[in-house]
N, CA, C, O and the ligand as a Tripos MOL2 file, in Angstrom:
@<TRIPOS>MOLECULE
protein
  265   263    67     0     0
PROTEIN
NO_CHARGES

@<TRIPOS>ATOM
      1 N          37.6790   11.7450   -3.7970 N.3       1 MET1
      2 CA         37.1750   11.0090   -2.3880 C.3       1 MET1
      3 C          36.5820   12.2370   -1.8420 C.2       1 MET1
      4 O          37.0990   13.3460   -1.9710 O.2       1 MET1
      5 N          35.3180   11.9680   -1.1380 N.am      2 ALA2
      6 CA         34.6750   12.8680   -0.3840 C.3       2 ALA2
      7 C          34.8650   12.4250    1.2270 C.2       2 ALA2
      8 O          35.2700   11.3040    1.5320 O.2       2 ALA2
      9 N          34.5800   13.2710    2.0390 N.am      3 THR3
     10 CA         34.7820   13.0260    3.5890 C.3       3 THR3
     11 C          33.4480   13.5750    4.0710 C.2       3 THR3
     12 O          32.9050   14.5500    3.5520 O.2       3 THR3
     13 N          32.9500   12.8780    5.1090 N.am      4 VAL4
     14 CA         31.8510   13.2420    5.9450 C.3       4 VAL4
     15 C          31.9530   13.1510    7.3130 C.2       4 VAL4
     16 O          32.2330   12.0230    7.7200 O.2       4 VAL4
     17 N          31.7980   14.0740    8.2050 N.am      5 LYS5
     18 CA         32.0830   13.7560    9.5010 C.3       5 LYS5
     19 C          30.5190   13.2720   10.1920 C.2       5 LYS5
     20 O          29.4500   13.8610   10.0280 O.2       5 LYS5
     21 N          30.7520   12.0970   10.9540 N.am      6 ILE6
     22 CA         29.6130   11.6760   11.4090 C.3       6 ILE6
     23 C          29.7140   11.3010   12.9840 C.2       6 ILE6
     24 O          30.6450   10.6320   13.4310 O.2       6 ILE6
     25 N          28.5740   11.8450   13.8340 N.am      7 ASN7
     26 CA         28.5860   11.7570   15.3070 C.3       7 ASN7
     27 C          27.8710   10.4690   15.4450 C.2       7 ASN7
     28 O          27.0070    9.9960   14.7070 O.2       7 ASN7
     29 N          28.3620   10.0180   16.4660 N.am      8 GLY8
     30 CA         27.7080    8.7690   17.2160 C.3       8 GLY8
     31 C          28.3240    7.2650   17.1050 C.2       8 GLY8
     32 O          27.9350    6.2670   17.7110 O.2       8 GLY8
     33 N          29.3950    7.3740   16.1640 N.am      9 MET9
     34 CA         29.8380    5.9630   16.0770 C.3       9 MET9
     35 C          30.9250    5.6290   17.3510 C.2       9 MET9
     36 O          31.7010    6.4230   17.8830 O.2       9 MET9
     37 N          30.7340    4.3110   17.6320 N.am     10 ARG10
     38 CA         31.3080    4.0540   18.7750 C.3      10 ARG10
     39 C          32.1970    2.8060   18.8090 C.2      10 ARG10
     40 O          33.0780    2.6220   19.6490 O.2      10 ARG10
     41 N          31.8710    1.9500   17.7940 N.am     11 CYS11
     42 CA         32.4060    0.3830   17.4920 C.3      11 CYS11
     43 C          32.4560    0.1270   16.1030 C.2      11 CYS11
     44 O          32.0660    0.9030   15.2300 O.2      11 CYS11
     45 N          32.9870   -1.0680   15.9220 N.am     12 ALA12
     46 CA         33.0180   -1.6290   14.6690 C.3      12 ALA12
     47 C          31.7350   -2.0110   14.0530 C.2      12 ALA12
     48 O          31.4920   -2.1340   12.8530 O.2      12 ALA12
     49 N          30.9190   -2.1860   15.1060 N.am     13 HIS13
     50 CA         29.4420   -2.3730   14.5480 C.3      13 HIS13
     51 C          28.7770   -1.2020   13.8940 C.2      13 HIS13
     52 O          28.1220   -1.2510   12.8530 O.2      13 HIS13
     53 N          29.0430   -0.0460   14.6910 N.am     14 CYS14
     54 CA         28.8110    1.2290   14.2240 C.3      14 CYS14
     55 C          29.2980    1.6330   12.6890 C.2      14 CYS14
     56 O          28.5560    2.0400   11.7950 O.2      14 CYS14
     57 N          30.5730    1.4430   12.6170 N.am     15 SER15
     58 CA         31.3210    1.6550   11.3740 C.3      15 SER15
     59 C          30.6120    0.8850   10.1710 C.2      15 SER15
     60 O          30.3260    1.3820    9.0820 O.2      15 SER15
     61 N          30.3910   -0.3930   10.5730 N.am     16 GLY16
     62 CA         29.9280   -1.3090    9.5240 C.3      16 GLY16
     63 C          28.5080   -0.8950    9.1090 C.2      16 GLY16
     64 O          28.1190   -0.9900    7.9450 O.2      16 GLY16
     65 N          27.7540   -0.4330   10.1150 N.am     17 SER17
     66 CA         26.2790    0.1380    9.7300 C.3      17 SER17
     67 C          26.4500    1.2980    8.7770 C.2      17 SER17
     68 O          25.9140    1.2900    7.6680 O.2      17 SER17
     69 N          27.1360    2.2130    9.1760 N.am     18 VAL18
     70 CA         27.3720    3.2940    8.2970 C.3      18 VAL18
     71 C          28.0330    2.9960    6.9920 C.2      18 VAL18
     72 O          27.5550    3.5350    5.9940 O.2      18 VAL18
     73 N          29.0210    2.2450    6.8690 N.am     19 THR19
     74 CA         29.6340    1.7680    5.5670 C.3      19 THR19
     75 C          28.5230    1.2150    4.6580 C.2      19 THR19
     76 O          28.4190    1.5340    3.4740 O.2      19 THR19
     77 N          27.6470    0.3090    5.3340 N.am     20 LYS20
     78 CA         26.6160   -0.1760    4.5530 C.3      20 LYS20
     79 C          25.5060    0.9380    4.0150 C.2      20 LYS20
     80 O          25.1470    1.0430    2.8430 O.2      20 LYS20
     81 N          25.0640    1.7080    5.0800 N.am     21 ALA21
     82 CA         24.2070    2.7120    4.6030 C.3      21 ALA21
     83 C          24.8420    3.6170    3.5290 C.2      21 ALA21
     84 O          24.1850    4.0170    2.5680 O.2      21 ALA21
     85 N          25.8470    3.8560    3.6770 N.am     22 LEU22
     86 CA         26.6450    4.7980    2.6740 C.3      22 LEU22
     87 C          26.6440    4.2340    1.1820 C.2      22 LEU22
     88 O          26.4650    4.9170    0.1740 O.2      22 LEU22
     89 N          26.9170    2.6240    1.2370 N.am     23 GLU23
     90 CA         27.1610    1.9940    0.1580 C.3      23 GLU23
     91 C          26.1350    1.5740   -0.6120 C.2      23 GLU23
     92 O          26.2690    1.0610   -1.7230 O.2      23 GLU23
     93 N          24.7920    1.8400    0.1220 N.am     24 SER24
     94 CA         23.5530    1.7010   -0.4910 C.3      24 SER24
     95 C          22.9890    2.8090   -1.3610 C.2      24 SER24
     96 O          22.0960    2.7440   -2.2050 O.2      24 SER24
     97 N          23.7100    3.8280   -0.9640 N.am     25 ILE25
     98 CA         23.3050    5.0900   -2.0890 C.3      25 ILE25
     99 C          23.8830    5.1360   -3.3130 C.2      25 ILE25
    100 O          25.1000    5.0960   -3.4910 O.2      25 ILE25
    101 N          22.9430    5.2310   -4.2890 N.am     26 ASP26
    102 CA         23.4010    5.1040   -5.7680 C.3      26 ASP26
    103 C          24.8470    6.2130   -5.9780 C.2      26 ASP26
    104 O          24.8910    7.4030   -5.6630 O.2      26 ASP26
    105 N          25.7770    5.5090   -6.5070 N.am     27 GLY27
    106 CA         26.9450    6.5550   -6.6970 C.3      27 GLY27
    107 C          27.9440    6.5470   -5.8090 C.2      27 GLY27
    108 O          29.0060    7.1080   -6.0770 O.2      27 GLY27
    109 N          27.7330    5.8840   -4.5830 N.am     28 ILE28
    110 CA         28.7640    6.0180   -3.6140 C.3      28 ILE28
    111 C          29.2870    4.5270   -3.4540 C.2      28 ILE28
    112 O          28.5730    3.5510   -3.2270 O.2      28 ILE28
    113 N          30.6750    4.5320   -3.6150 N.am     29 SER29
    114 CA         31.5080    3.2900   -3.2970 C.3      29 SER29
    115 C          32.7270    3.4110   -2.6390 C.2      29 SER29
    116 O          33.1580    4.5520   -2.4710 O.2      29 SER29
    117 N          33.4480    2.3450   -2.1830 N.am     30 ASN30
    118 CA         34.7120    2.5930   -1.6300 C.3      30 ASN30
    119 C          34.6400    3.1540   -0.2700 C.2      30 ASN30
    120 O          35.5620    3.8660    0.1290 O.2      30 ASN30
    121 N          33.7160    2.9170    0.4090 N.am     31 VAL31
    122 CA         33.4580    3.7970    1.7830 C.3      31 VAL31
    123 C          34.3650    3.1690    2.8660 C.2      31 VAL31
    124 O          34.3910    1.9710    3.1470 O.2      31 VAL31
    125 N          35.1330    4.1800    3.4540 N.am     32 LYS32
    126 CA         36.2100    3.7680    4.4810 C.3      32 LYS32
    127 C          35.9240    4.6180    5.8670 C.2      32 LYS32
    128 O          35.9510    5.8480    5.8550 O.2      32 LYS32
    129 N          35.6640    3.9080    6.9900 N.am     33 VAL33
    130 CA         35.0540    4.6220    8.1320 C.3      33 VAL33
    131 C          36.6170    4.7240    8.9120 C.2      33 VAL33
    132 O          37.4120    3.7850    8.9400 O.2      33 VAL33
    133 N          36.8430    6.0100    9.4990 N.am     34 ASP34
    134 CA         37.7710    6.2360   10.6220 C.3      34 ASP34
    135 C          37.0520    6.4110   11.9310 C.2      34 ASP34
    136 O          36.4870    7.4850   12.1380 O.2      34 ASP34
    137 N          37.0250    5.5690   12.7260 N.am     35 LEU35
    138 CA         36.3490    5.7070   14.1110 C.3      35 LEU35
    139 C          37.0330    6.6680   14.8500 C.2      35 LEU35
    140 O          36.4020    7.4530   15.5580 O.2      35 LEU35
    141 N          38.2070    6.7020   14.7740 N.am     36 ASP36
    142 CA         39.0150    7.5720   15.7570 C.3      36 ASP36
    143 C          38.5100    8.9170   15.4450 C.2      36 ASP36
    144 O          38.0980    9.6420   16.3510 O.2      36 ASP36
    145 N          38.5180    9.3220   14.1180 N.am     37 LYS37
    146 CA         38.3220   10.6910   13.6440 C.3      37 LYS37
    147 C          36.8380   11.0550   13.6840 C.2      37 LYS37
    148 O          36.4590   12.2120   13.8670 O.2      37 LYS37
    149 N          35.9800    9.9760   13.4980 N.am     38 GLY38
    150 CA         34.5600   10.0460   13.2960 C.3      38 GLY38
    151 C          34.3390   10.4700   11.8630 C.2      38 GLY38
    152 O          33.4930   11.3340   11.6300 O.2      38 GLY38
    153 N          34.9590    9.9870   11.0000 N.am     39 GLU39
    154 CA         34.7340   10.3790    9.5220 C.3      39 GLU39
    155 C          34.4620    9.2560    8.6900 C.2      39 GLU39
    156 O          34.7860    8.1240    9.0490 O.2      39 GLU39
    157 N          33.8330    9.5020    7.4950 N.am     40 ALA40
    158 CA         33.7460    8.5150    6.4580 C.3      40 ALA40
    159 C          34.4510    9.0400    5.1270 C.2      40 ALA40
    160 O          34.3220   10.2340    4.8540 O.2      40 ALA40
    161 N          35.0890    8.3230    4.3990 N.am     41 THR41
    162 CA         35.4730    8.9410    3.3110 C.3      41 THR41
    163 C          34.6900    7.8990    2.2000 C.2      41 THR41
    164 O          34.2680    6.7990    2.5570 O.2      41 THR41
    165 N          34.5740    8.3500    0.9660 N.am     42 TYR42
    166 CA         33.8150    7.4600   -0.2140 C.3      42 TYR42
    167 C          34.3130    8.1030   -1.4650 C.2      42 TYR42
    168 O          34.8230    9.2230   -1.5140 O.2      42 TYR42
    169 N          34.1060    7.2300   -2.5570 N.am     43 ALA43
    170 CA         34.2680    7.6760   -3.8950 C.3      43 ALA43
    171 C          32.7460    7.7790   -4.5670 C.2      43 ALA43
    172 O          31.8210    6.9870   -4.3840 O.2      43 ALA43
    173 N          32.7470    8.8900   -5.3370 N.am     44 GLU44
    174 CA         31.4880    9.2700   -5.8790 C.3      44 GLU44
    175 C          31.5770    9.1470   -7.3640 C.2      44 GLU44
    176 O          32.4100    9.7720   -8.0200 O.2      44 GLU44
    177 N          30.6760    8.3030   -7.8970 N.am     45 SER45
    178 CA         30.7950    8.1120   -9.3820 C.3      45 SER45
    179 C          29.7350    9.4480  -10.0210 C.2      45 SER45
    180 O          29.7270    9.7990  -11.2010 O.2      45 SER45
    181 N          29.0120    9.9630   -9.0800 N.am     46 ARG46
    182 CA         28.1940   10.9740   -9.4260 C.3      46 ARG46
    183 C          28.0100   11.8790   -8.4820 C.2      46 ARG46
    184 O          28.4420   11.5970   -7.3640 O.2      46 ARG46
    185 N          27.3650   13.1130   -8.6740 N.am     47 ALA47
    186 CA         27.5940   14.0780   -7.4430 C.3      47 ALA47
    187 C          26.3250   13.6960   -6.6640 C.2      47 ALA47
    188 O          25.1830   13.8940   -7.0760 O.2      47 ALA47
    189 N          26.6280   13.1680   -5.5820 N.am     48 VAL48
    190 CA         25.5700   12.7920   -4.5190 C.3      48 VAL48
    191 C          25.2670   14.0260   -3.4280 C.2      48 VAL48
    192 O          26.1490   14.3790   -2.6460 O.2      48 VAL48
    193 N          23.9750   14.6360   -3.4420 N.am     49 PRO49
    194 CA         23.6920   15.5570   -2.5200 C.3      49 PRO49
    195 C          24.0030   15.2020   -1.0190 C.2      49 PRO49
    196 O          23.7800   14.0780   -0.5700 O.2      49 PRO49
    197 N          24.5710   16.3060   -0.2130 N.am     50 LEU50
    198 CA         24.6800   16.0680    1.0480 C.3      50 LEU50
    199 C          23.4960   15.5010    1.9000 C.2      50 LEU50
    200 O          23.6660   14.7430    2.8550 O.2      50 LEU50
    201 N          22.2140   15.9680    1.4360 N.am     51 ALA51
    202 CA         20.8670   15.4520    2.0660 C.3      51 ALA51
    203 C          20.7170   13.9730    1.7230 C.2      51 ALA51
    204 O          20.0760   13.3800    2.5910 O.2      51 ALA51
    205 N          21.0320   13.3700    0.9320 N.am     52 SER52
    206 CA         20.9100   12.0340    0.6410 C.3      52 SER52
    207 C          21.6420   11.2190    1.7070 C.2      52 SER52
    208 O          21.2270   10.2180    2.2910 O.2      52 SER52
    209 N          22.8670   11.8740    1.8520 N.am     53 ILE53
    210 CA         23.8980   11.1420    2.6900 C.3      53 ILE53
    211 C          23.1420   11.5030    4.3800 C.2      53 ILE53
    212 O          22.9860   10.6410    5.2440 O.2      53 ILE53
    213 N          22.7990   12.8190    4.5090 N.am     54 ARG54
    214 CA         22.3150   12.8980    5.9900 C.3      54 ARG54
    215 C          21.1790   12.1790    6.0500 C.2      54 ARG54
    216 O          21.0400   11.7030    7.1770 O.2      54 ARG54
    217 N          20.2200   11.8720    5.2340 N.am     55 ASP55
    218 CA         19.0560   10.8580    5.3480 C.3      55 ASP55
    219 C          19.5380    9.6410    5.5980 C.2      55 ASP55
    220 O          19.1400    9.1130    6.6370 O.2      55 ASP55
    221 N          20.2890    9.0510    4.9230 N.am     56 ALA56
    222 CA         20.7770    7.3680    5.0460 C.3      56 ALA56
    223 C          21.3710    7.4520    6.4730 C.2      56 ALA56
    224 O          21.0340    6.6150    7.3100 O.2      56 ALA56
    225 N          22.2140    8.4030    6.7610 N.am     57 ILE57
    226 CA         22.7940    8.1710    8.1700 C.3      57 ILE57
    227 C          21.8740    8.4130    9.4130 C.2      57 ILE57
    228 O          22.0580    7.8460   10.4900 O.2      57 ILE57
    229 N          20.8730    9.3010    9.1690 N.am     58 SER58
    230 CA         20.1180    9.5420   10.4400 C.3      58 SER58
    231 C          19.0820    8.4810   10.5500 C.2      58 SER58
    232 O          18.5350    8.2560   11.6290 O.2      58 SER58
    233 N          18.7500    7.7190    9.3010 N.am     59 LYS59
    234 CA         17.8180    6.6780    9.3570 C.3      59 LYS59
    235 C          18.3270    5.3280   10.2960 C.2      59 LYS59
    236 O          17.5960    4.5230   10.8740 O.2      59 LYS59
    237 N          19.7180    5.3540   10.2550 N.am     60 ILE60
    238 CA         20.4350    4.2510   11.0530 C.3      60 ILE60
    239 C          20.9240    4.7410   12.4140 C.2      60 ILE60
    240 O          21.6580    4.0410   13.1120 O.2      60 ILE60
    241 N          20.5040    5.9620   12.7840 N.am     61 GLY61
    242 CA         20.6080    6.3840   14.1070 C.3      61 GLY61
    243 C          21.8480    7.1820   14.4840 C.2      61 GLY61
    244 O          22.1830    7.3150   15.6610 O.2      61 GLY61
    245 N          22.6090    7.7760   13.3420 N.am     62 PHE62
    246 CA         23.7230    8.6520   13.5920 C.3      62 PHE62
    247 C          23.2810    9.8210   12.9940 C.2      62 PHE62
    248 O          22.1750   10.0440   12.5020 O.2      62 PHE62
    249 N          24.5260   10.7560   13.1060 N.am     63 GLU63
    250 CA         24.0730   11.9770   12.5310 C.3      63 GLU63
    251 C          25.4220   12.5840   11.7840 C.2      63 GLU63
    252 O          26.5730   12.2940   12.1110 O.2      63 GLU63
    253 N          25.0900   13.3800   10.8390 N.am     64 VAL64
    254 CA         26.2370   13.9110   10.0720 C.3      64 VAL64
    255 C          26.5970   15.1460   10.6820 C.2      64 VAL64
    256 O          25.6090   15.8400   10.9250 O.2      64 VAL64
    257 N          27.6660   15.6360   11.0040 N.am     65 ALA65
    258 CA         27.9260   16.7800   11.7310 C.3      65 ALA65
    259 C          28.0800   17.9120   10.4920 C.2      65 ALA65
    260 O          28.2930   17.6850    9.3000 O.2      65 ALA65
    261 N          27.8990   19.2250   11.1810 N.am     66 GLU66
    262 CA         27.9710   20.4260   10.2330 C.3      66 GLU66
    263 C          29.4210   20.4690    9.9310 C.2      66 GLU66
    264 O          29.8690   21.3320    9.1760 O.2      66 GLU66
    265 CU         28.8850    0.5630   17.7250 Cu       67 CU67
@<TRIPOS>BOND
     1     1     2 1
     2     2     3 1
     3     3     4 2
     4     3     5 am
     5     5     6 1
     6     6     7 1
     7     7     8 2
     8     7     9 am
     9     9    10 1
    10    10    11 1
    11    11    12 2
    12    11    13 am
    13    13    14 1
    14    14    15 1
    15    15    16 2
    16    15    17 am
    17    17    18 1
    18    18    19 1
    19    19    20 2
    20    19    21 am
    21    21    22 1
    22    22    23 1
    23    23    24 2
    24    23    25 am
    25    25    26 1
    26    26    27 1
    27    27    28 2
    28    27    29 am
    29    29    30 1
    30    30    31 1
    31    31    32 2
    32    31    33 am
    33    33    34 1
    34    34    35 1
    35    35    36 2
    36    35    37 am
    37    37    38 1
    38    38    39 1
    39    39    40 2
    40    39    41 am
    41    41    42 1
    42    42    43 1
    43    43    44 2
    44    43    45 am
    45    45    46 1
    46    46    47 1
    47    47    48 2
    48    47    49 am
    49    49    50 1
    50    50    51 1
    51    51    52 2
    52    51    53 am
    53    53    54 1
    54    54    55 1
    55    55    56 2
    56    55    57 am
    57    57    58 1
    58    58    59 1
    59    59    60 2
    60    59    61 am
    61    61    62 1
    62    62    63 1
    63    63    64 2
    64    63    65 am
    65    65    66 1
    66    66    67 1
    67    67    68 2
    68    67    69 am
    69    69    70 1
    70    70    71 1
    71    71    72 2
    72    71    73 am
    73    73    74 1
    74    74    75 1
    75    75    76 2
    76    75    77 am
    77    77    78 1
    78    78    79 1
    79    79    80 2
    80    79    81 am
    81    81    82 1
    82    82    83 1
    83    83    84 2
    84    83    85 am
    85    85    86 1
    86    86    87 1
    87    87    88 2
    88    87    89 am
    89    89    90 1
    90    90    91 1
    91    91    92 2
    92    91    93 am
    93    93    94 1
    94    94    95 1
    95    95    96 2
    96    95    97 am
    97    97    98 1
    98    98    99 1
    99    99   100 2
   100    99   101 am
   101   101   102 1
   102   102   103 1
   103   103   104 2
   104   103   105 am
   105   105   106 1
   106   106   107 1
   107   107   108 2
   108   107   109 am
   109   109   110 1
   110   110   111 1
   111   111   112 2
   112   111   113 am
   113   113   114 1
   114   114   115 1
   115   115   116 2
   116   115   117 am
   117   117   118 1
   118   118   119 1
   119   119   120 2
   120   119   121 am
   121   121   122 1
   122   122   123 1
   123   123   124 2
   124   123   125 am
   125   125   126 1
   126   126   127 1
   127   127   128 2
   128   127   129 am
   129   129   130 1
   130   130   131 1
   131   131   132 2
   132   131   133 am
   133   133   134 1
   134   134   135 1
   135   135   136 2
   136   135   137 am
   137   137   138 1
   138   138   139 1
   139   139   140 2
   140   139   141 am
   141   141   142 1
   142   142   143 1
   143   143   144 2
   144   143   145 am
   145   145   146 1
   146   146   147 1
   147   147   148 2
   148   147   149 am
   149   149   150 1
   150   150   151 1
   151   151   152 2
   152   151   153 am
   153   153   154 1
   154   154   155 1
   155   155   156 2
   156   155   157 am
   157   157   158 1
   158   158   159 1
   159   159   160 2
   160   159   161 am
   161   161   162 1
   162   162   163 1
   163   163   164 2
   164   163   165 am
   165   165   166 1
   166   166   167 1
   167   167   168 2
   168   167   169 am
   169   169   170 1
   170   170   171 1
   171   171   172 2
   172   171   173 am
   173   173   174 1
   174   174   175 1
   175   175   176 2
   176   175   177 am
   177   177   178 1
   178   178   179 1
   179   179   180 2
   180   179   181 am
   181   181   182 1
   182   182   183 1
   183   183   184 2
   184   183   185 am
   185   185   186 1
   186   186   187 1
   187   187   188 2
   188   187   189 am
   189   189   190 1
   190   190   191 1
   191   191   192 2
   192   191   193 am
   193   193   194 1
   194   194   195 1
   195   195   196 2
   196   195   197 am
   197   197   198 1
   198   198   199 1
   199   199   200 2
   200   199   201 am
   201   201   202 1
   202   202   203 1
   203   203   204 2
   204   203   205 am
   205   205   206 1
   206   206   207 1
   207   207   208 2
   208   207   209 am
   209   209   210 1
   210   210   211 1
   211   211   212 2
   212   211   213 am
   213   213   214 1
   214   214   215 1
   215   215   216 2
   216   215   217 am
   217   217   218 1
   218   218   219 1
   219   219   220 2
   220   219   221 am
   221   221   222 1
   222   222   223 1
   223   223   224 2
   224   223   225 am
   225   225   226 1
   226   226   227 1
   227   227   228 2
   228   227   229 am
   229   229   230 1
   230   230   231 1
   231   231   232 2
   232   231   233 am
   233   233   234 1
   234   234   235 1
   235   235   236 2
   236   235   237 am
   237   237   238 1
   238   238   239 1
   239   239   240 2
   240   239   241 am
   241   241   242 1
   242   242   243 1
   243   243   244 2
   244   243   245 am
   245   245   246 1
   246   246   247 1
   247   247   248 2
   248   247   249 am
   249   249   250 1
   250   250   251 1
   251   251   252 2
   252   251   253 am
   253   253   254 1
   254   254   255 1
   255   255   256 2
   256   255   257 am
   257   257   258 1
   258   258   259 1
   259   259   260 2
   260   259   261 am
   261   261   262 1
   262   262   263 1
   263   263   264 2
@<TRIPOS>SUBSTRUCTURE
     1 MET1         2 RESIDUE 1 A MET
     2 ALA2         6 RESIDUE 1 A ALA
     3 THR3        10 RESIDUE 1 A THR
     4 VAL4        14 RESIDUE 1 A VAL
     5 LYS5        18 RESIDUE 1 A LYS
     6 ILE6        22 RESIDUE 1 A ILE
     7 ASN7        26 RESIDUE 1 A ASN
     8 GLY8        30 RESIDUE 1 A GLY
     9 MET9        34 RESIDUE 1 A MET
    10 ARG10       38 RESIDUE 1 A ARG
    11 CYS11       42 RESIDUE 1 A CYS
    12 ALA12       46 RESIDUE 1 A ALA
    13 HIS13       50 RESIDUE 1 A HIS
    14 CYS14       54 RESIDUE 1 A CYS
    15 SER15       58 RESIDUE 1 A SER
    16 GLY16       62 RESIDUE 1 A GLY
    17 SER17       66 RESIDUE 1 A SER
    18 VAL18       70 RESIDUE 1 A VAL
    19 THR19       74 RESIDUE 1 A THR
    20 LYS20       78 RESIDUE 1 A LYS
    21 ALA21       82 RESIDUE 1 A ALA
    22 LEU22       86 RESIDUE 1 A LEU
    23 GLU23       90 RESIDUE 1 A GLU
    24 SER24       94 RESIDUE 1 A SER
    25 ILE25       98 RESIDUE 1 A ILE
    26 ASP26      102 RESIDUE 1 A ASP
    27 GLY27      106 RESIDUE 1 A GLY
    28 ILE28      110 RESIDUE 1 A ILE
    29 SER29      114 RESIDUE 1 A SER
    30 ASN30      118 RESIDUE 1 A ASN
    31 VAL31      122 RESIDUE 1 A VAL
    32 LYS32      126 RESIDUE 1 A LYS
    33 VAL33      130 RESIDUE 1 A VAL
    34 ASP34      134 RESIDUE 1 A ASP
    35 LEU35      138 RESIDUE 1 A LEU
    36 ASP36      142 RESIDUE 1 A ASP
    37 LYS37      146 RESIDUE 1 A LYS
    38 GLY38      150 RESIDUE 1 A GLY
    39 GLU39      154 RESIDUE 1 A GLU
    40 ALA40      158 RESIDUE 1 A ALA
    41 THR41      162 RESIDUE 1 A THR
    42 TYR42      166 RESIDUE 1 A TYR
    43 ALA43      170 RESIDUE 1 A ALA
    44 GLU44      174 RESIDUE 1 A GLU
    45 SER45      178 RESIDUE 1 A SER
    46 ARG46      182 RESIDUE 1 A ARG
    47 ALA47      186 RESIDUE 1 A ALA
    48 VAL48      190 RESIDUE 1 A VAL
    49 PRO49      194 RESIDUE 1 A PRO
    50 LEU50      198 RESIDUE 1 A LEU
    51 ALA51      202 RESIDUE 1 A ALA
    52 SER52      206 RESIDUE 1 A SER
    53 ILE53      210 RESIDUE 1 A ILE
    54 ARG54      214 RESIDUE 1 A ARG
    55 ASP55      218 RESIDUE 1 A ASP
    56 ALA56      222 RESIDUE 1 A ALA
    57 ILE57      226 RESIDUE 1 A ILE
    58 SER58      230 RESIDUE 1 A SER
    59 LYS59      234 RESIDUE 1 A LYS
    60 ILE60      238 RESIDUE 1 A ILE
    61 GLY61      242 RESIDUE 1 A GLY
    62 PHE62      246 RESIDUE 1 A PHE
    63 GLU63      250 RESIDUE 1 A GLU
    64 VAL64      254 RESIDUE 1 A VAL
    65 ALA65      258 RESIDUE 1 A ALA
    66 GLU66      262 RESIDUE 1 A GLU
    67 CU67       265 GROUP 0 **** ****
């Protein structure tokens, strides 16, 4: 499992959008968002570059934290 910090999530709608965006990336599955921590964890069936994740997240209006 990998974990990424995401800024800007406020509610279940946000976490739903983030889950969908991450799961649309080839190789990523099993996305779980923890709103309190502002984190998403996911399983990778291949090495997914952080840039791809950053892109998918920023496209929907959130930001991957450094
Ligand atoms: Cu929201």
